[in-house]
C-alpha positions in Angstrom: -69.3 17.2 124.8 -71.2 17.5 121.6 -68.9 20.2 120.3 -65.8 18.3 121.2 -67.1 15.1 119.5 -68.1 17.0 116.3 -64.5 18.5 116.1 -63.0 15.1 116.9 -65.0 13.6 114.0 -62.7 15.6 111.6 -59.3 15.7 113.3 -59.2 12.1 114.6 -60.4 10.6 111.4 -57.8 12.4 109.4 -55.0 10.4 111.0 -56.6 7.1 110.2 -56.3 7.7 106.4 -53.0 5.9 105.9 -54.2 2.9 107.7 -57.5 2.9 105.9 -55.6 3.0 102.6 -53.7 -0.1 103.6 -56.9 -1.9 104.7 -58.8 -1.2 101.5 -56.0 -1.7 98.9 -57.2 -1.8 95.3 -60.2 0.4 96.1 -61.9 2.5 93.5 -62.6 5.4 95.8 -60.3 7.9 97.3 -59.8 7.3 101.1 -59.8 11.1 101.7 -63.5 11.0 101.1 -63.7 9.5 104.7 -63.0 13.0 105.9 -64.5 15.0 103.1 -67.9 13.4 103.2 -68.2 14.1 106.9 -67.5 17.9 106.3 -69.8 17.8 103.3 -72.7 16.4 105.3 -72.3 19.1 108.0 -72.2 21.8 105.4 -75.2 20.6 103.4 -77.4 19.8 106.4 -76.6 22.3 109.1 -79.2 25.0 108.1 -82.1 22.5 107.7 -81.1 20.9 111.0 -81.0 24.3 112.7 -84.5 25.0 111.4 -85.7 21.6 112.7 -84.5 22.7 116.1 -86.7 25.7 116.0 -89.7 23.7 115.0 -89.4 20.5 117.0 -87.2 21.5 119.9 -83.5 21.8 120.3 -83.2 18.8 122.7 -85.1 16.6 120.3 -82.8 17.5 117.4 -79.6 17.2 119.6 -80.7 13.8 120.8 -81.3 12.7 117.1 -77.9 14.1 116.2 -76.0 12.3 119.0 -77.9 9.1 118.0 -77.0 9.4 114.3 -73.4 10.2 115.3 -73.2 7.0 117.4 -74.8 4.9 114.7 -72.4 6.3 112.1 -69.5 5.5 114.4 -70.7 1.9 114.9 -71.2 1.4 111.1 -67.7 2.8 110.5 -66.2 0.5 113.1 -67.7 -2.6 111.4 -67.5 -1.3 107.8 -66.5 -4.2 105.5 -65.7 -2.0 102.5 -64.5 1.5 101.8 -67.9 2.6 100.3 -69.7 1.5 103.5 -67.1 3.4 105.6 -67.7 6.5 103.5 -71.5 6.2 103.8 -71.1 5.7 107.5 -69.2 8.9 107.8 -72.0 10.8 106.0 -74.4 9.5 108.7 -71.9 10.7 111.3 -71.7 14.1 109.6 -75.5 14.4 109.6 -75.4 13.9 113.4 -72.5 16.3 113.8 -74.5 19.1 112.1 -77.0 18.9 115.0 -74.2 18.6 117.5 -72.7 21.9 116.2 -75.9 23.9 115.7 -77.9 23.0 118.7 -75.5 24.0 121.5 -75.0 27.4 120.0 -78.7 27.9 119.6 -79.4 26.8 123.2 -77.2 29.3 125.0 -79.8 31.9 125.4 -82.2 29.3 126.7 -79.8 28.3 129.4 -78.0 31.4 130.6 -78.8 35.1 131.2 -78.1 37.6 128.4 -75.2 39.0 130.5 -73.3 35.7 130.4 -73.6 34.8 126.7 -70.2 36.0 125.9 -68.3 33.8 128.3 -70.2 30.7 127.2 -69.5 31.5 123.5 -65.9 31.6 124.6 -66.2 28.2 126.3 -67.7 26.7 123.1 -64.7 28.1 121.2 -62.4 26.4 123.7 -64.2 23.1 123.4 -64.0 23.2 119.6 -60.3 24.0 119.8 -59.7 21.1 122.3 -61.5 18.7 119.9 -59.4 19.9 117.0 -56.1 19.9 118.9 -56.5 16.6 120.7 -57.8 14.6 117.7 -54.5 13.9 116.0 -52.8 12.9 119.2 -55.7 10.7 120.4 -56.3 9.2 117.0 -52.6 8.6 116.4 -52.2 6.8 119.7 -55.4 4.7 119.2 -54.4 3.7 115.6 -50.9 2.7 116.7 -52.2 0.6 119.5 -55.5 -0.9 118.3 -56.0 -0.1 114.6 -58.0 2.6 112.8 -61.4 1.0 113.6 -60.9 1.6 117.3 -61.0 5.4 116.7 -64.7 5.1 115.8 -65.3 2.6 118.6 -63.9 5.1 121.1 -66.4 7.7 120.0 -69.5 5.7 120.8 -69.4 5.6 124.6 -68.5 9.3 124.7 -71.5 10.1 122.5 -73.8 7.9 124.6 -72.8 9.7 127.8 -73.5 13.0 126.1 -76.9 11.6 124.9 -77.8 10.5 128.5 -76.8 13.9 129.9 -78.9 15.6 127.2 -82.0 13.6 128.2 -81.4 14.1 131.9 -80.4 17.8 132.0 -82.2 19.6 129.1 -85.9 20.4 128.6 -87.3 20.3 125.1 -88.6 23.6 123.8 -92.2 23.4 122.4 -92.8 23.5 118.8 -93.6 27.0 117.7 -96.6 26.2 115.5 -98.3 22.9 115.4 -99.3 23.6 111.8 -95.8 24.4 110.7 -93.4 21.7 109.3 -90.0 21.8 107.9 -89.8 22.5 104.2 -88.3 19.3 103.0 -88.1 20.2 99.3 -86.4 23.5 100.2 -84.1 21.7 102.6 -83.2 19.2 99.9 -82.5 21.8 97.3 -80.3 23.8 99.7 -78.4 20.6 100.7 -77.8 19.8 97.0 -76.7 23.3 96.3 -74.1 23.5 99.1 -73.0 19.9 98.5 -72.3 20.6 94.8 -70.6 23.9 95.6 -68.3 22.2 98.1 -67.3 19.6 95.6 -66.9 22.2 92.9 -64.4 24.2 95.0 -62.5 21.0 95.6 -62.5 20.0 91.9 -61.5 23.5 90.7 -58.1 23.1 92.4 -57.4 20.3 89.9 -58.2 22.5 86.8 -61.1 23.0 84.6 -62.8 19.8 83.4 -66.2 18.2 82.8 -66.9 17.7 86.5 -66.4 21.4 87.1 -69.0 22.2 84.5 -71.4 19.6 85.8 -71.1 20.7 89.4 -71.5 24.4 88.5 -74.7 23.6 86.6 -76.0 21.4 89.5 -75.2 24.1 92.1 -76.8 26.8 90.0 -80.0 24.8 89.2 -80.5 23.7 92.8 -80.0 27.3 94.0 -82.6 28.6 91.6 -84.9 25.8 92.7 -84.3 26.6 96.3 -85.3 30.3 95.7 -88.4 29.2 93.8 -89.5 26.8 96.6 -88.8 29.3 99.4 -90.9 32.0 97.6 -93.9 29.7 97.5 -93.8 28.1 100.9 -95.3 29.2 104.2 -92.4 27.8 106.3 -89.1 28.7 104.5 -85.9 27.1 105.7 -84.3 30.5 106.1 -86.8 33.2 107.2 -86.7 36.2 104.8 -86.3 38.5 107.9 -82.8 37.0 108.5 -81.6 37.7 105.0 -82.8 41.4 105.3 -80.7 42.0 108.4 -77.6 44.0 107.4 -76.1 43.3 110.8 -76.4 39.5 110.3 -75.1 39.6 106.7 -72.0 41.6 107.8 -71.4 39.1 110.6 -71.7 36.1 108.2 -69.2 37.7 105.8 -66.8 38.3 108.7 -67.2 34.7 109.9 -66.4 33.4 106.4 -63.3 35.6 105.9 -61.7 34.9 109.3 -62.3 31.2 108.8 -60.7 31.4 105.3 -57.6 33.0 106.9 -57.4 30.3 109.6 -57.7 27.5 107.1 -55.0 29.1 105.1 -52.4 28.9 107.8 -53.3 25.3 108.5 -52.8 24.4 104.8 -49.7 26.4 103.8 -48.0 26.3 107.2 -46.9 22.7 106.8 -45.3 23.4 103.4 -43.4 26.4 104.8 -42.2 24.4 107.9 -41.1 21.3 106.0 -40.0 22.6 102.6 -39.0 26.1 103.6 -37.4 25.4 107.0 -36.5 21.7 106.6 -38.4 20.5 109.7 -39.3 16.8 110.0 -42.9 15.8 109.9 -42.9 15.3 113.7 -41.4 18.7 114.3 -43.9 20.3 111.9 -46.8 18.7 113.8 -45.4 20.0 117.1 -45.1 23.5 115.8 -48.6 23.5 114.3 -50.0 22.4 117.6 -49.1 25.9 118.9 -52.2 27.3 117.1 -54.9 25.0 118.5 -53.3 25.1 122.0 -53.3 28.9 121.9 -56.9 28.8 120.7 -57.9 26.5 123.5 -56.3 28.6 126.1 -57.7 31.9 124.8 -61.3 30.8 124.2 -62.6 31.5 127.7 -60.7 34.8 128.2 -62.1 35.8 124.8 -65.6 35.2 126.1 -64.9 37.3 129.3 -63.4 40.0 127.1 -66.6 40.0 124.9 -68.8 40.5 128.0 -66.7 43.3 129.4 -66.2 45.2 126.1 -69.5 44.4 124.5 -69.8 42.2 121.4 -69.5 45.0 118.9 -66.4 46.5 120.4 -64.9 43.1 120.9 -65.4 42.3 117.2 -63.5 45.4 116.2 -60.7 44.7 118.7 -60.4 41.1 117.4 -60.4 42.2 113.8 -57.7 44.7 114.5 -55.7 42.0 116.3 -56.1 39.8 113.2 -54.8 42.6 111.0 -51.6 42.8 113.2 -51.3 39.0 113.2 -51.6 38.7 109.4 -49.0 41.4 109.0 -46.8 39.5 111.4 -47.3 36.2 109.5 -46.4 37.9 106.2 -43.2 39.5 107.6 -41.8 37.6 110.6 -41.3 34.1 109.1 -39.7 35.7 106.0 -37.1 37.5 108.1 -36.8 35.4 111.3 -37.8 31.8 110.2 -39.2 29.4 112.8 -39.3 31.9 115.7 -41.2 34.4 113.6 -43.7 31.8 112.4 -44.5 30.6 116.0 -44.8 34.2 117.3 -47.2 35.1 114.4 -49.2 32.0 114.9 -49.5 32.7 118.7 -50.9 36.1 117.7 -53.3 34.8 115.1 -55.1 32.1 117.0 -56.3 34.2 120.0 -57.5 37.0 117.6 -59.6 34.4 115.9 -61.1 33.3 119.2 -62.0 36.9 120.1 -63.7 37.4 116.8 -65.5 34.0 117.1 -66.8 34.7 120.6 -67.9 38.3 119.7 -69.5 37.2 116.4 -71.5 34.4 118.0 -72.6 36.6 120.9 -73.6 39.5 118.6 -75.6 37.2 116.3 -77.3 35.0 118.9 -78.2 38.0 121.2 -80.2 39.5 118.4 -81.8 36.2 117.2 -85.5 35.9 117.9 -86.6 32.9 120.0 -88.3 31.3 117.1 -85.3 31.6 114.8 -82.3 30.7 117.1 -81.8 27.3 115.6 -81.7 28.4 112.0 -79.6 31.4 112.9 -77.1 29.1 114.5 -77.2 26.9 111.4 -76.5 29.8 109.1 -73.7 31.0 111.4 -72.0 27.6 111.3 -72.6 27.4 107.6 -70.7 30.6 106.9 -67.8 29.3 109.0 -67.7 26.1 107.1 -68.0 28.0 103.8 -64.9 30.0 104.8 -63.0 26.9 105.6 -63.9 25.3 102.3 -63.1 28.5 100.3 -59.8 28.9 102.2 -58.8 25.3 101.4 -58.9 26.2 97.7 -58.2 29.9 97.3 -55.3 30.3 99.8 -53.5 27.2 98.6 -53.9 28.4 95.0 -52.4 31.8 95.8 -49.6 30.2 97.7 -48.5 27.8 94.9 -49.0 30.5 92.3 -46.6 32.8 94.2 -44.2 29.8 94.6 -44.2 29.3 90.9 -43.6 33.0 90.2 -40.8 33.0 92.7 -38.9 30.2 91.0 -37.4 32.8 88.6 -36.1 35.1 91.2 -35.1 32.8 94.1 -34.5 29.2 94.9 -35.3 26.6 97.5 -36.4 27.8 100.9 -36.6 31.4 99.9 -39.3 30.7 97.3 -41.5 29.1 100.0 -40.9 32.0 102.4 -41.8 34.4 99.6 -45.0 32.5 98.8 -46.0 32.5 102.5 -45.3 36.3 102.8 -47.4 37.0 99.7 -50.2 34.8 100.8 -50.6 36.5 104.1 -50.2 39.9 102.5 -53.5 38.9 100.8 -54.9 37.8 104.1 -53.9 41.2 105.6 -56.0 42.9 103.0 -58.9 40.6 103.9 -58.4 41.3 107.6 -58.6 45.0 106.9 -62.0 44.3 105.2 -63.1 42.5 108.4 -62.3 45.6 110.4 -64.5 47.7 108.1 -67.3 45.2 108.3 -67.0 45.1 112.1 -67.3 48.8 112.4 -70.2 48.8 110.0 -71.9 46.0 111.9 -71.4 47.6 115.3 -72.8 51.0 114.1 -75.7 49.4 112.3 -76.6 47.4 115.4 -76.4 50.4 117.7 -78.6 52.4 115.3 -81.1 49.6 115.2 -81.2 49.3 119.0 -81.5 53.1 119.4 -84.3 53.2 116.8 -86.1 50.4 118.5 -85.8 52.0 122.0 -87.1 55.3 120.6 
């Protein structure tokens, strides 16, 4: 329920933006911040929240997260102005960070090691359900009761999840009574990722003063974070994690495959509407194929991970993504809508296999005292990939469209841009295969060395 709610917090809020714009006409802030600030809060806080779970107990942090999410939803429901609504969404995002990190970190506490894969697959399915159902639920609620009702609806669901959390979970003990979360380090890391997120968004609009300011802020805060971590007894990210080649390879793969998935969600609508002439409603229906395919393939991906082993499943998923990216580059160009749907149906399940295998491989190797922060870092790499994909893939797409203006016209330009964009994604997917092979071999070597 926590994972579904966290995903709904993005997808259902997105459909409220037109109504929010009407409600707060003459505003000085951009209504898209209602969604952006939620994602920003998750990105900036998910690693410190994960570390807090290690120190103070996963249930305690999840309870706090669900409480913050409910409070943010209520404040958004009653928000009298757009700035208050945006601030409320930051509160919700802070809660959602815990709702994304703690379930993943708790899997090894709740199930045997032989069943981790299937539950990682279930979590992938829950996230896909939240993402896929958000637009439909949000659209129906906004049409019937107004945009505020979207947030009101979230409160009882969050409270049920909170009650179940209190009733069904036991809080893990704090690892060291003398250890506390490094607040200065957490603050510097949050500022760094917050500034970097805003920087990537601003760079899409060209080079200006804000880009320089955000670059400087991100750089200074990152240097400050390194200095703070070097002089503290309880770093936010334990140095042992950053020395793990297996983990670093998994984080890189996580970011790359997330970049590719964000790319299809961003450039797909332009291809369907401007390239194929679909209506907005038809475009939405076609794009729903991806989340539905993801939701249906999440649990089988978990079972596949258990049967094949996380390392081999990662390699298989990466190879499937290579095929899917090649299909997305070629099939829509030659076969139009049918080719796009077939390629999307191939792409979404391959992502779910990689996701289940990555989560399993990382969390199986996470030590008990570092599961929370490991989960936070894993989620951070995924969000980083989404953010990077939102800027880089769209930039490549429109650059190719501009280049194609001289050699084609109309729909052919958009088809050319989509093909070129996913040719780039194909290269990235090949890189994921190489990383998956390296990660699997590195992990097997580490296990054999440890056993010997």
